[in-house]
Backbone bond lengths (Angstrom), bond angles and torsions (degrees), N, CA, C in turn:
res aa  C-N    CA-C-N  psi(-1)  N-CA   C-N-CA  omega(-1)  CA-C   N-CA-C  phi
1 M - - - 1.459 - - 1.533 110.06 -
2 N 1.301 116.48 164.48 1.455 122.53 177.88 1.520 109.35 -76.64
3 R 1.306 118.86 121.82 1.463 122.78 178.16 1.510 108.87 -95.16
4 L 1.327 115.97 121.54 1.451 119.61 -176.26 1.523 112.49 -80.13
5 D 1.358 117.56 -4.78 1.461 118.96 172.59 1.528 110.71 -88.86
6 D 1.326 116.08 1.96 1.462 122.78 177.47 1.530 106.94 -102.52
7 P 1.339 118.67 115.28 1.471 120.06 -175.97 1.526 113.01 -57.64
8 R 1.331 117.52 -38.69 1.465 119.50 179.83 1.526 110.40 -66.36
9 A 1.322 117.27 -40.71 1.459 120.87 178.60 1.525 110.71 -63.34
10 T 1.324 116.35 -40.19 1.459 120.36 178.85 1.521 110.85 -64.35
11 E 1.329 116.79 -45.01 1.463 121.39 179.43 1.526 110.44 -61.40
12 R 1.328 115.89 -42.65 1.462 121.30 -179.41 1.534 110.79 -62.48
13 L 1.324 116.96 -44.22 1.458 121.05 -177.96 1.528 111.48 -69.26
14 Y 1.327 117.45 -43.62 1.461 120.49 179.45 1.527 111.28 -62.93
15 W 1.342 116.36 -37.38 1.467 119.05 177.47 1.521 110.29 -64.42
16 L 1.335 117.15 -42.24 1.456 120.65 177.75 1.528 110.90 -58.66
17 H 1.335 116.23 -45.21 1.466 119.56 179.41 1.528 111.00 -60.67
18 A 1.321 116.43 -39.16 1.468 120.19 -177.74 1.519 111.33 -67.32
19 V 1.333 118.39 -42.77 1.467 120.01 -174.31 1.525 112.46 -80.88
20 T 1.329 117.25 -23.46 1.464 119.54 179.41 1.520 112.23 -96.74
21 G 1.332 116.73 -20.86 1.460 120.00 -173.89 1.520 112.60 67.41
22 Q 1.341 115.88 22.46 1.465 121.38 -177.65 1.536 109.06 -122.94
23 P 1.326 118.37 88.70 1.466 120.05 -174.60 1.523 114.14 -68.59
24 Q 1.322 118.25 -11.54 1.455 120.36 179.07 1.528 112.47 -85.80
25 T 1.327 116.04 -7.54 1.460 120.36 -175.43 1.522 111.21 -71.02
26 G 1.340 116.48 138.02 1.457 122.22 176.31 1.518 111.49 -116.93
27 L 1.323 115.70 -178.54 1.459 121.80 -179.81 1.520 109.94 -135.75
28 V 1.315 116.32 139.01 1.458 122.50 171.01 1.524 107.37 -126.92
29 R 1.307 116.60 148.24 1.459 119.79 -176.89 1.530 109.99 -64.52
30 A 1.318 115.07 130.45 1.463 121.10 177.12 1.524 110.68 -96.88
31 S 1.334 117.17 -45.30 1.460 120.30 179.09 1.516 109.18 -170.93
32 T 1.327 114.79 166.64 1.455 122.51 171.20 1.518 106.81 -129.82
33 D 1.329 116.60 171.41 1.454 119.47 173.10 1.520 108.34 -131.97
34 A 1.331 115.32 -173.22 1.457 119.57 -175.81 1.522 112.42 -72.69
35 G 1.330 117.54 -12.99 1.455 121.22 176.84 1.519 110.80 -93.35
36 F 1.332 115.86 -147.42 1.459 120.81 -176.50 1.527 112.48 -104.70
37 R 1.327 116.93 -2.94 1.457 118.29 176.62 1.520 110.64 -70.73
38 S 1.335 115.82 148.95 1.457 121.30 170.34 1.516 108.35 -135.75
39 Y 1.330 115.40 158.92 1.459 121.85 -174.96 1.525 108.89 -128.97
40 W 1.335 115.72 135.93 1.456 121.95 -172.79 1.519 109.53 -130.87
41 R 1.335 116.21 130.56 1.468 121.47 179.28 1.526 109.55 -95.06
42 T 1.317 115.78 138.06 1.460 119.96 -179.72 1.529 110.76 -75.22
43 T 1.307 115.64 150.15 1.457 123.04 169.75 1.526 107.74 -120.56
44 G 1.327 116.37 150.69 1.456 119.97 -179.72 1.508 113.88 74.61
45 L 1.344 117.42 21.01 1.455 121.78 -179.20 1.517 108.47 -141.16
46 L 1.317 117.37 129.41 1.460 122.33 178.67 1.522 110.05 -123.18
47 P 1.333 118.22 129.06 1.464 124.41 -8.25 1.528 110.84 -69.84
48 S 1.306 115.77 158.62 1.460 119.13 179.57 1.525 110.29 -68.25
49 R 1.313 115.74 157.18 1.464 123.16 179.64 1.526 109.46 -127.08
50 I 1.316 115.29 169.69 1.460 121.71 176.12 1.524 108.85 -119.46
51 V 1.334 116.21 131.39 1.456 121.20 170.95 1.521 108.08 -99.72
52 M 1.327 116.10 121.08 1.469 120.56 170.05 1.516 107.78 -89.53
53 D 1.318 115.82 127.48 1.457 122.33 177.48 1.525 107.28 -110.90
54 A 1.331 116.14 108.86 1.465 122.75 -178.96 1.527 107.65 -118.80
55 P 1.320 118.37 91.13 1.464 120.72 -172.94 1.527 112.60 -56.28
56 P 1.331 117.56 126.68 1.472 120.28 178.75 1.520 111.05 -56.93
57 G 1.314 115.14 141.18 1.457 120.42 -177.54 1.510 114.01 87.92
58 L 1.334 116.31 -18.40 1.463 121.12 178.93 1.525 111.74 -114.17
59 E 1.331 117.34 -31.59 1.460 122.79 178.98 1.531 108.99 -135.32
60 D 1.329 115.97 145.99 1.459 122.13 -176.81 1.525 109.10 -103.56
61 V 1.341 116.29 92.31 1.458 119.35 -177.70 1.531 111.32 -69.32
62 Q 1.335 117.77 -28.26 1.461 119.95 178.53 1.526 111.19 -65.59
63 R 1.328 116.63 -38.67 1.461 120.27 176.46 1.532 109.80 -62.50
64 W 1.321 117.03 -43.13 1.457 121.33 178.71 1.526 110.40 -57.89
65 L 1.317 116.82 -46.09 1.456 121.52 -179.14 1.530 111.44 -65.82
66 Q 1.307 116.48 -41.56 1.462 120.70 -179.22 1.524 111.07 -60.75
67 V 1.324 116.50 -46.73 1.460 119.87 -179.55 1.525 110.30 -69.41
68 R 1.338 117.06 -39.57 1.464 120.39 177.89 1.529 111.00 -55.88
69 D 1.317 115.95 -45.18 1.461 119.89 -178.36 1.529 111.48 -65.47
70 L 1.331 116.88 -38.94 1.466 120.08 177.00 1.525 111.12 -62.36
71 L 1.316 116.62 -44.37 1.465 120.64 -178.66 1.522 111.21 -66.25
72 Q 1.315 116.59 -45.01 1.458 119.34 -179.38 1.531 110.86 -61.21
73 A 1.321 117.05 -39.40 1.462 120.25 179.90 1.521 111.74 -63.93
74 N 1.352 116.94 -20.93 1.458 120.20 -179.92 1.530 112.08 -101.38
75 G 1.335 116.60 12.52 1.457 119.95 174.75 1.507 115.33 88.94
76 V 1.328 118.52 4.54 1.460 120.87 178.00 1.527 108.31 -77.47
77 R 1.319 117.03 134.25 1.464 121.14 178.98 1.527 108.98 -76.86
78 V 1.317 115.87 114.80 1.459 123.43 179.81 1.522 108.52 -130.81
79 P 1.335 118.63 163.72 1.466 120.12 -179.50 1.525 111.94 -63.50
80 Q 1.322 115.82 142.84 1.453 121.58 175.52 1.527 109.69 -81.81
81 V 1.324 116.47 137.44 1.464 122.32 179.52 1.523 108.12 -97.96
82 L 1.332 116.59 124.14 1.458 122.68 -175.05 1.521 112.71 -103.53
83 A 1.329 117.41 -26.79 1.469 122.09 177.20 1.519 107.48 -160.92
84 R 1.332 115.41 157.09 1.460 118.67 -176.67 1.527 110.93 -150.20
85 N 1.328 116.11 148.56 1.457 124.17 169.58 1.522 105.84 -138.35
86 L 1.324 115.37 94.26 1.459 119.83 -172.72 1.517 112.07 -68.54
87 E 1.320 117.69 -36.15 1.468 120.18 -179.28 1.526 111.03 -63.67
88 A 1.328 116.52 -39.68 1.462 120.25 -179.03 1.521 112.63 -85.94
89 G 1.334 117.19 -18.36 1.452 120.61 -179.75 1.511 113.94 83.32
90 F 1.341 117.54 33.18 1.459 122.02 179.50 1.524 110.37 -116.45
91 L 1.339 115.88 138.06 1.451 122.14 171.26 1.521 108.39 -130.40
92 L 1.323 116.34 141.83 1.457 121.93 171.51 1.520 107.53 -103.48
93 L 1.325 116.61 120.89 1.455 122.86 -173.14 1.521 110.70 -119.42
94 E 1.331 115.46 158.93 1.458 118.64 169.73 1.527 109.23 -62.95
95 D 1.310 116.50 150.47 1.460 122.01 176.90 1.525 108.00 -91.58
96 L 1.319 116.46 112.29 1.459 121.96 -178.40 1.520 112.53 -85.02
97 G 1.326 117.40 1.89 1.458 120.34 178.57 1.510 111.93 107.90
98 G 1.304 116.23 177.91 1.455 121.36 -173.79 1.511 115.12 -84.34
99 P 1.355 118.24 -61.17 1.463 119.30 -172.59 1.527 112.52 -76.10
100 T 1.314 116.19 143.52 1.460 121.56 169.54 1.529 108.91 -86.33
101 L 1.316 115.75 171.53 1.461 119.40 176.57 1.529 110.65 -58.52
102 A 1.332 116.98 -33.58 1.464 120.18 179.79 1.525 111.99 -61.93
103 Q 1.332 116.81 -26.58 1.462 120.81 -176.95 1.521 112.95 -89.17
104 V 1.319 118.10 -13.53 1.472 119.97 -178.33 1.521 112.84 -115.45
105 I 1.333 118.06 -15.96 1.462 119.84 -177.79 1.518 109.69 -72.69
106 N 1.327 115.91 142.43 1.460 120.92 176.69 1.527 108.67 -149.73
107 A 1.315 115.86 -179.66 1.464 119.79 -174.69 1.526 112.25 -61.74
108 D 1.343 116.68 -28.57 1.463 119.64 -177.12 1.523 113.31 -81.04
109 N 1.348 117.24 -36.32 1.471 119.37 -175.85 1.521 113.40 -102.91
110 A 1.331 117.21 3.14 1.467 120.42 -173.15 1.527 112.59 -62.01
111 D 1.325 117.95 -38.31 1.470 119.47 -179.69 1.526 110.73 -58.98
112 A 1.332 116.67 -48.37 1.467 120.50 -179.66 1.523 111.20 -67.00
113 C 1.341 116.80 -40.15 1.469 120.20 -179.74 1.524 111.25 -62.59
114 F 1.323 116.52 -45.11 1.462 119.27 -178.66 1.527 111.40 -71.26
115 D 1.315 117.96 -32.95 1.459 119.73 176.62 1.526 110.32 -63.01
116 A 1.336 117.05 -43.66 1.469 120.48 177.60 1.521 110.81 -65.15
117 A 1.333 117.09 -39.77 1.464 120.46 178.47 1.524 110.78 -63.99
118 I 1.332 116.95 -39.14 1.463 120.74 179.10 1.525 110.47 -64.61
119 T 1.326 117.90 -35.22 1.463 120.26 175.61 1.520 110.75 -57.38
120 Q 1.331 117.07 -46.29 1.459 120.74 178.53 1.531 110.97 -67.05
121 L 1.323 116.19 -39.03 1.463 119.66 -179.17 1.525 111.40 -63.89
122 L 1.319 117.55 -42.04 1.463 120.17 179.32 1.528 111.26 -63.42
123 R 1.328 117.27 -37.09 1.464 119.84 175.60 1.522 110.65 -64.68
124 L 1.315 116.23 -41.52 1.468 120.35 178.27 1.525 110.31 -62.66
125 Q 1.319 116.58 -43.33 1.458 120.56 -176.98 1.526 112.23 -69.08
126 Q 1.335 117.82 -21.29 1.458 121.22 179.43 1.518 112.41 -89.19
127 L 1.325 116.96 1.97 1.463 121.02 175.29 1.529 109.36 -61.53
128 A 1.327 116.72 131.14 1.462 120.30 179.63 1.525 109.98 -67.14
129 P 1.330 118.93 126.88 1.469 120.68 178.48 1.524 111.45 -57.69
130 T 1.317 116.43 140.30 1.458 122.17 178.04 1.521 108.88 -132.53
131 D 1.328 115.26 167.24 1.464 120.17 177.95 1.523 111.66 -66.01
132 A 1.352 116.49 -16.34 1.463 120.05 -179.47 1.525 111.86 -71.16
133 L 1.323 117.18 -17.11 1.458 120.96 -177.21 1.524 110.05 -100.43
134 G 1.318 115.55 131.04 1.452 119.84 174.59 1.516 110.89 -75.73
135 H 1.313 115.96 -176.42 1.463 121.31 -177.31 1.521 110.32 -120.37
136 F 1.329 113.69 135.50 1.457 120.60 174.63 1.521 106.88 -83.90
137 G 1.315 115.46 72.23 1.443 121.26 -174.43 1.515 112.91 -100.12
138 Q 1.316 115.45 -161.35 1.451 120.82 -174.02 1.523 112.27 -62.58
139 A 1.326 117.81 -38.50 1.462 120.30 -178.46 1.529 111.08 -62.54
140 L 1.332 116.47 -43.77 1.464 119.98 179.85 1.522 110.94 -68.96
141 L 1.317 117.04 -38.45 1.459 120.16 177.51 1.527 111.13 -64.22
142 Q 1.314 117.07 -39.74 1.457 120.25 178.39 1.525 111.21 -66.85
143 R 1.332 116.07 -38.10 1.464 119.14 176.74 1.519 110.90 -62.90
144 D 1.345 116.08 -43.65 1.456 120.01 178.28 1.523 110.97 -60.87
145 A 1.322 116.93 -42.02 1.464 120.51 179.61 1.524 110.68 -61.84
146 G 1.314 116.93 -38.31 1.460 120.75 179.77 1.510 113.41 -64.75
147 L 1.326 117.68 -29.34 1.472 120.85 179.26 1.514 111.00 -61.91
148 F 1.314 116.87 -41.75 1.466 120.75 -179.53 1.519 111.15 -63.06
149 E 1.324 116.29 -48.03 1.462 118.92 -176.77 1.515 111.31 -69.63
150 E 1.338 117.81 -40.93 1.468 119.84 -176.12 1.528 112.55 -72.11
151 W 1.347 116.68 -47.66 1.457 118.84 -168.54 1.526 113.56 -97.45
152 F 1.324 118.34 -34.91 1.463 118.95 178.30 1.520 111.01 -84.14
153 I 1.328 116.53 -54.16 1.465 119.04 -177.34 1.530 110.95 -72.88
154 G 1.331 116.29 -51.38 1.458 119.11 -174.75 1.510 113.88 -74.80
155 R 1.340 117.52 -51.87 1.472 119.69 -173.53 1.511 112.58 -83.34
156 H 1.330 117.23 -47.00 1.461 119.57 -174.84 1.524 111.88 -75.96
157 L 1.332 116.75 -46.55 1.459 120.13 -178.10 1.526 112.62 -90.47
158 G 1.320 117.56 -15.36 1.463 120.22 179.60 1.517 113.35 67.71
159 L 1.341 116.25 31.21 1.460 120.74 -177.23 1.519 111.26 -107.80
160 Q 1.313 115.28 150.00 1.456 122.23 166.84 1.520 106.81 -122.51
161 L 1.318 117.07 116.38 1.455 121.23 -175.86 1.523 110.65 -67.18
162 D 1.338 115.59 142.63 1.460 118.62 173.02 1.528 108.70 -78.98
163 C 1.309 116.07 178.47 1.470 119.62 -173.62 1.527 111.94 -60.40
164 G 1.318 116.82 -42.67 1.457 119.85 -179.22 1.515 112.25 -65.75
165 Q 1.316 116.10 -42.51 1.464 119.88 178.72 1.528 111.23 -66.02
166 A 1.322 116.24 -41.27 1.464 120.17 178.59 1.517 110.91 -62.33
167 E 1.340 116.58 -37.13 1.467 120.04 177.87 1.523 110.92 -67.11
168 Q 1.343 116.80 -39.26 1.467 119.98 175.86 1.522 111.24 -57.09
169 L 1.323 114.91 -49.42 1.465 119.66 -178.29 1.526 110.95 -64.94
170 E 1.316 117.04 -44.08 1.462 120.22 -178.54 1.518 111.54 -63.58
171 L 1.334 117.08 -37.49 1.462 120.86 179.04 1.525 110.91 -60.91
172 V 1.340 116.38 -47.12 1.461 119.52 -178.74 1.520 110.54 -69.43
173 Q 1.328 117.49 -40.97 1.463 119.63 177.65 1.531 110.63 -58.77
174 R 1.307 117.17 -38.65 1.463 120.56 178.54 1.521 110.77 -65.24
175 R 1.331 117.20 -41.67 1.464 120.65 179.18 1.537 110.64 -65.40
176 L 1.312 116.98 -40.50 1.459 120.68 177.38 1.527 110.49 -64.10
177 M 1.324 115.80 -41.43 1.459 120.72 -179.53 1.526 110.92 -65.48
178 D 1.313 116.68 -44.81 1.473 120.40 179.74 1.526 110.72 -61.38
179 N 1.336 116.66 -39.90 1.455 119.81 178.36 1.526 110.90 -63.32
180 A 1.331 116.66 -45.32 1.464 120.82 -178.93 1.523 111.15 -62.25
181 L 1.328 117.01 -44.16 1.457 120.77 -178.20 1.522 112.13 -70.84
182 G 1.327 116.71 -22.68 1.453 120.57 -179.32 1.517 114.30 -85.35
183 Q 1.319 117.68 -9.32 1.461 120.79 179.80 1.531 110.80 -79.36
184 T 1.332 116.21 161.19 1.462 120.62 169.64 1.515 109.42 -54.23
185 Q 1.333 116.37 134.58 1.457 121.79 -177.88 1.531 108.92 -104.72
186 L 1.329 115.35 125.75 1.465 121.64 -179.50 1.526 108.32 -154.19
187 P 1.345 118.70 177.75 1.463 119.32 -177.17 1.530 112.54 -58.86
188 V 1.330 115.14 134.00 1.457 123.23 -176.88 1.529 108.65 -130.29
189 H 1.311 116.29 127.70 1.462 122.47 179.11 1.523 111.01 -70.22
190 R 1.330 117.15 -44.04 1.465 127.47 179.47 1.520 113.57 87.18
191 D 1.325 119.58 -15.19 1.467 122.03 172.32 1.523 109.52 -142.53
192 F 1.319 116.31 45.98 1.467 121.50 -178.01 1.524 108.09 -80.66
193 M 1.323 115.42 85.16 1.460 121.02 -176.02 1.523 109.13 -139.75
194 P 1.352 118.13 164.05 1.462 120.87 -171.50 1.524 115.29 -55.66
195 R 1.307 119.36 -31.08 1.466 118.46 -179.60 1.533 111.94 -74.21
196 N 1.325 118.25 -10.32 1.463 122.34 174.77 1.523 112.11 -107.27
197 L 1.327 116.67 17.80 1.458 122.66 177.66 1.525 108.28 -125.23
198 M 1.328 116.35 134.80 1.462 121.84 -178.05 1.528 109.26 -110.22
199 P 1.334 118.25 126.13 1.472 121.34 -173.97 1.522 113.01 -79.71
200 V 1.335 116.01 76.86 1.465 121.40 174.93 1.525 108.98 -101.03
201 A 1.335 115.56 164.62 1.471 120.27 -171.12 1.520 112.78 -59.58
202 D 1.322 118.34 -39.08 1.464 121.09 -177.96 1.519 111.58 -100.84
203 G 1.306 116.78 25.80 1.453 121.55 -175.34 1.520 112.47 -119.45
204 P 1.331 115.26 -144.18 1.453 126.36 14.28 1.531 112.70 -70.09
205 A 1.338 114.67 150.19 1.457 119.99 175.45 1.527 109.01 -78.63
206 V 1.322 115.39 143.32 1.463 122.08 -175.38 1.526 109.15 -99.70
207 L 1.336 115.99 131.96 1.463 122.95 178.74 1.525 109.91 -116.29
208 D 1.342 116.21 171.98 1.464 124.24 168.08 1.527 112.20 54.68
209 F 1.323 115.04 46.31 1.470 121.83 -172.13 1.518 113.45 -101.29
210 Q 1.326 118.71 5.66 1.462 121.59 -170.36 1.531 113.08 -67.77
211 D 1.322 118.33 -15.71 1.470 121.01 179.66 1.529 112.35 -95.31
212 L 1.327 117.19 18.61 1.461 121.98 179.68 1.530 110.91 -53.88
213 V 1.323 116.17 130.65 1.468 122.32 179.37 1.532 108.52 -138.82
214 I 1.305 115.49 173.17 1.462 121.32 169.81 1.520 107.31 -89.72
215 G 1.333 115.92 122.37 1.458 118.80 -175.47 1.517 111.95 -157.84
216 P 1.343 117.73 -165.81 1.466 122.37 -172.01 1.530 112.74 -68.32
217 V 1.314 116.65 139.02 1.455 122.41 -175.49 1.525 111.99 -61.31
218 A 1.319 118.69 -30.02 1.463 120.61 -176.46 1.521 113.06 -82.98
219 Y 1.336 117.85 -7.73 1.467 119.70 -170.16 1.520 112.30 -62.64
220 D 1.332 117.60 -51.82 1.457 119.88 -176.78 1.521 112.19 -70.42
221 V 1.312 117.63 -26.67 1.460 120.38 174.76 1.529 109.30 -64.86
222 A 1.319 116.91 -43.77 1.464 120.44 176.75 1.526 111.05 -64.61
223 S 1.333 117.28 -40.05 1.467 120.31 178.84 1.521 111.02 -61.05
224 L 1.334 116.58 -41.68 1.456 121.47 -176.59 1.520 112.06 -70.71
225 L 1.318 116.95 -45.31 1.457 120.94 -169.72 1.523 113.77 -95.19
226 R 1.325 116.87 -19.00 1.468 121.28 174.15 1.530 107.29 -120.27
227 D 1.312 112.96 70.21 1.451 123.12 -167.92 1.526 111.70 -69.16
228 A 1.335 114.63 154.64 1.457 120.49 176.40 1.516 112.59 -70.76
229 F 1.334 118.40 -17.55 1.453 120.63 -172.28 1.527 114.06 -130.52
230 L 1.330 117.68 -6.78 1.461 122.06 178.81 1.525 108.72 -131.93
231 S 1.326 116.34 142.10 1.464 120.83 176.84 1.521 109.52 -122.00
232 W 1.339 114.73 146.73 1.464 121.29 -179.44 1.519 109.32 -130.98
233 P 1.332 118.00 155.12 1.471 119.92 176.26 1.526 110.88 -58.68
234 E 1.304 115.57 144.18 1.457 120.98 -177.12 1.527 112.06 -57.78
235 E 1.349 116.88 -35.07 1.461 119.41 -178.68 1.534 111.27 -63.67
236 R 1.338 116.31 -39.92 1.466 119.26 -179.57 1.529 110.53 -71.84
237 V 1.316 116.51 -38.02 1.463 119.17 177.21 1.520 109.77 -59.35
238 A 1.325 117.01 -44.24 1.470 120.33 179.10 1.529 110.95 -60.54
239 Q 1.328 117.31 -39.09 1.471 120.42 178.43 1.524 110.91 -65.05
240 W 1.328 117.34 -41.22 1.465 120.19 -179.08 1.528 111.32 -70.48
241 V 1.332 116.97 -36.39 1.465 119.51 174.92 1.526 109.52 -60.22
242 A 1.335 116.96 -43.41 1.466 120.58 179.08 1.527 110.87 -64.94
243 H 1.322 116.92 -37.55 1.468 120.53 179.51 1.528 110.22 -65.59
244 Y 1.327 116.80 -45.97 1.466 118.90 176.15 1.528 109.97 -59.24
245 H 1.321 117.63 -46.65 1.460 122.06 -176.97 1.521 110.87 -56.19
246 Q 1.333 116.78 -44.82 1.462 120.73 179.30 1.526 111.11 -63.55
247 R 1.323 117.09 -45.42 1.458 120.44 -178.97 1.527 111.16 -67.77
248 A 1.324 117.42 -36.13 1.465 120.71 179.04 1.523 110.74 -65.15
249 L 1.332 117.03 -42.91 1.464 119.84 177.26 1.530 110.30 -60.77
250 Q 1.328 117.03 -42.16 1.466 120.49 179.72 1.526 111.59 -65.17
251 A 1.355 116.34 -31.67 1.469 120.99 -178.50 1.524 112.58 -84.43
252 G 1.322 117.52 -4.34 1.454 120.56 -179.97 1.513 114.57 84.17
253 I 1.334 117.42 15.58 1.467 120.99 175.20 1.529 108.21 -74.44
254 A 1.320 116.90 137.02 1.465 121.13 -173.99 1.527 111.36 -82.37
255 V 1.321 115.47 64.08 1.459 120.28 171.40 1.524 108.34 -86.78
256 P 1.336 118.52 159.56 1.466 119.47 175.79 1.529 110.95 -58.16
257 Q 1.316 117.13 143.17 1.458 120.51 177.33 1.527 111.00 -63.24
258 S 1.313 116.51 -32.53 1.458 121.71 -178.44 1.527 109.95 -81.47
259 L 1.343 116.16 123.72 1.461 120.02 175.93 1.527 110.80 -63.04
260 A 1.323 117.57 -37.77 1.461 120.32 -179.35 1.529 110.68 -61.77
261 T 1.327 116.67 -40.78 1.465 119.91 178.28 1.521 110.72 -65.63
262 F 1.330 116.67 -43.16 1.458 118.77 179.79 1.519 110.92 -66.65
263 A 1.335 118.65 -40.20 1.461 121.13 178.06 1.532 110.57 -61.13
264 R 1.328 116.95 -38.68 1.468 119.73 174.92 1.520 110.55 -61.92
265 D 1.332 117.20 -43.12 1.468 119.99 -179.90 1.528 111.24 -62.43
266 V 1.334 116.97 -39.45 1.470 120.15 176.37 1.518 109.98 -62.85
267 D 1.326 117.22 -43.28 1.464 120.69 177.97 1.529 111.31 -59.50
268 F 1.341 116.25 -47.94 1.459 119.63 -177.06 1.531 111.19 -64.06
269 I 1.326 116.27 -44.23 1.457 119.20 178.34 1.524 110.05 -65.01
270 G 1.339 116.81 -37.51 1.458 119.78 176.82 1.513 112.12 -60.47
271 V 1.328 117.50 -42.86 1.463 120.47 177.71 1.532 110.45 -62.45
272 Q 1.335 116.14 -47.15 1.472 119.37 178.49 1.520 110.94 -57.22
273 R 1.327 116.71 -44.08 1.458 121.45 -178.57 1.528 111.60 -68.20
274 H 1.320 117.13 -40.36 1.460 119.67 -178.57 1.520 111.84 -66.59
275 L 1.331 117.03 -38.86 1.466 119.73 175.66 1.525 110.25 -61.77
276 K 1.333 116.15 -43.56 1.462 120.23 178.91 1.525 110.71 -60.88
277 I 1.335 116.93 -45.07 1.459 119.84 -176.38 1.519 111.30 -68.63
278 L 1.321 118.19 -34.76 1.458 119.55 172.96 1.530 110.30 -54.82
279 G 1.336 116.07 -42.81 1.460 119.71 177.63 1.514 112.54 -68.75
280 I 1.333 117.14 -43.00 1.461 120.43 -177.77 1.523 111.28 -64.70
281 F 1.335 117.53 -44.49 1.455 119.59 -178.21 1.528 110.88 -64.27
282 C 1.327 117.30 -35.59 1.461 119.94 175.71 1.527 110.72 -68.51
283 R 1.324 117.39 -39.33 1.464 120.04 177.48 1.524 111.54 -64.27
284 L 1.331 116.61 -40.91 1.464 119.84 177.17 1.526 110.69 -58.75
285 H 1.324 116.80 -39.02 1.461 120.67 -179.88 1.524 112.16 -71.10
286 Y 1.322 116.48 -54.27 1.469 119.99 -171.24 1.521 113.02 -78.72
287 R 1.312 117.83 -37.47 1.461 120.08 -176.31 1.521 113.03 -92.09
288 D 1.353 115.30 -41.07 1.461 119.25 -169.81 1.519 114.03 -104.27
289 G 1.326 117.73 -5.43 1.458 120.31 179.17 1.522 113.76 70.85
290 K 1.330 117.82 18.71 1.468 121.95 178.78 1.529 107.46 -103.31
291 S 1.323 115.07 90.80 1.463 120.05 -166.17 1.513 114.85 -93.93
292 R 1.340 118.55 -6.81 1.460 118.88 -175.52 1.526 112.06 -67.24
293 Y 1.325 116.75 -23.15 1.464 119.67 -176.59 1.527 112.57 -75.41
294 I 1.306 116.77 -26.79 1.464 118.86 -170.32 1.522 112.10 -69.56
295 A 1.328 117.87 -20.70 1.455 120.24 177.61 1.521 111.98 -65.06
296 D 1.334 117.89 -16.58 1.465 121.23 -179.36 1.521 113.16 -89.36
297 L 1.327 118.65 1.73 1.467 119.55 -179.95 1.529 112.81 -55.04
298 P 1.335 119.69 -42.77 1.471 118.35 -178.96 1.531 113.29 -60.13
299 R 1.345 118.11 -27.32 1.462 120.33 178.34 1.523 110.10 -60.03
300 F 1.322 116.89 -40.33 1.462 120.34 -176.37 1.521 111.49 -75.57
301 I 1.319 116.36 -33.05 1.465 118.58 172.99 1.528 109.14 -62.09
302 G 1.339 116.16 -40.18 1.465 120.08 177.92 1.514 112.26 -63.42
303 Y 1.340 117.38 -40.83 1.460 120.34 176.04 1.529 110.35 -58.33
304 L 1.312 115.61 -47.17 1.462 119.92 -177.72 1.524 110.84 -64.47
305 D 1.339 116.74 -39.56 1.465 120.03 177.55 1.524 111.16 -60.16
306 A 1.338 116.72 -35.04 1.465 120.18 -177.81 1.522 112.43 -77.06
307 V 1.328 116.87 -33.28 1.466 120.50 -169.66 1.519 112.90 -96.38
308 L 1.318 118.45 -42.96 1.470 120.53 -171.91 1.528 113.33 -56.83
309 P 1.331 120.01 -41.67 1.469 118.40 -178.71 1.529 114.07 -63.56
310 R 1.336 117.70 -17.75 1.473 119.90 -179.11 1.519 112.48 -75.41
311 H 1.323 117.89 -14.23 1.457 120.54 -169.62 1.538 109.91 -129.57
312 P 1.334 116.56 105.86 1.469 119.83 -177.91 1.524 113.75 -55.05
313 T 1.341 118.06 -32.12 1.464 119.43 -177.77 1.529 112.16 -71.29
314 L 1.344 117.30 -12.18 1.466 120.69 178.95 1.525 112.43 -101.77
315 V 1.332 116.97 4.72 1.465 121.08 -178.32 1.528 113.04 -56.52
316 P 1.349 120.61 -38.69 1.468 117.90 179.05 1.535 113.31 -57.29
317 L 1.319 117.54 -34.10 1.460 119.72 177.74 1.526 110.28 -71.05
318 A 1.331 116.90 -40.01 1.467 120.13 176.53 1.531 110.46 -59.71
319 Q 1.321 116.07 -41.01 1.465 119.73 179.05 1.524 111.43 -66.48
320 L 1.334 116.87 -39.68 1.458 120.31 178.81 1.523 110.75 -61.83
321 F 1.321 116.83 -41.82 1.467 119.58 177.25 1.528 110.48 -65.22
322 A 1.329 116.30 -47.30 1.464 119.64 -175.14 1.520 112.11 -65.43
323 D 1.328 117.10 -42.67 1.460 120.97 -172.97 1.524 113.68 -85.56
324 T 1.325 117.73 -29.29 1.472 119.95 -169.07 1.523 113.62 -127.24
325 L 1.324 117.27 -53.06 1.465 119.61 -169.80 1.524 112.35 -75.24
326 K 1.324 117.79 -44.02 1.461 119.37 179.72 1.529 112.42 -65.65
327 P 1.348 119.20 -42.52 1.463 117.61 175.45 1.536 112.92 -59.84
328 A 1.331 116.76 -38.81 1.461 119.45 177.17 1.526 111.34 -66.47
329 L 1.331 115.96 -38.24 1.465 120.81 178.49 1.521 110.34 -65.91
330 A 1.318 117.63 -41.66 1.459 121.34 178.98 1.528 111.06 -66.05
331 A 1.324 116.51 -35.81 1.458 120.17 -178.44 1.521 112.97 -67.53
332 R 1.314 117.02 -32.73 1.463 119.45 -177.94 1.515 112.98 -107.45
333 G 1.360 117.73 -4.74 1.450 121.77 -177.42 1.516 109.79 88.95
334 A 1.322 115.59 153.51 1.466 120.30 -177.63 1.507 111.87 -68.07
335 V 1.337 117.70 -26.62 1.453 121.47 177.64 1.508 108.05 -130.55
336 P 1.354 118.30 157.77 1.468 119.89 -179.89 1.517 111.81 -61.54
């Protein structure tokens, strides 16, 4: 609930009353994310609305709005903005409902859910690049690689790699980076996964898009099908990768003509992303006190176990996990 002894909560509630003209309206927490944004659902108002609270100096609400407008202009289903106060960091949004796609998807409806998600993804990928979008280039890839070594290996496992081990890791990181940079570059959401998709009739609606950049074509496919919070049998993932590939070719997206080549690119991007997320989830726990994410670390180890053996060029990373990282993980437990 909104605590009136909290100055930010008071400011948020008073702003809501001003823009709706409904002083009886209240707010209850709808959701939070890994950043500093929070989302609040109105009470006493029909239809209900959502207040996004993006504290100035911690979150860039203008960036969110800029990307939202670009996506909407290209036919991507995004939340409608009903009122805004950019200086205070408040937006009044349509209420897209309670459950995310992650909460309603299951083995029976997954084909239809992913097909609808791919429709939105293809529209996003066809967005014309603009100067407003950054690039998922070498600097960002190197930063992502550093997260794994600093927070998962160093902080979580308490290890310092010797020269040979560091060379193993650097070799694979370089191969992953070269693959990413060699792919077709187009708009990339970077967290296009079921928990950021809302199952509305003309959707799913896409959320959490403010980090949109120009990057590898396979990135969002890996995010969607090798989710941070949901796992699927490898056979079904392969079918969905093939389904996306077929639809992308029909839509004129510059994916490789060969499905095998594209499936490899999805695997490589998935490995790069999973290493990054291992680091991020550990950082959220140790630095930010957000510990609920760390319970998902074993999911990413499982992804790597499934994918690394398929690709001889990634064997050094498989060996590093088998010989060093997994024994250290077993010794201290998968979670603190």
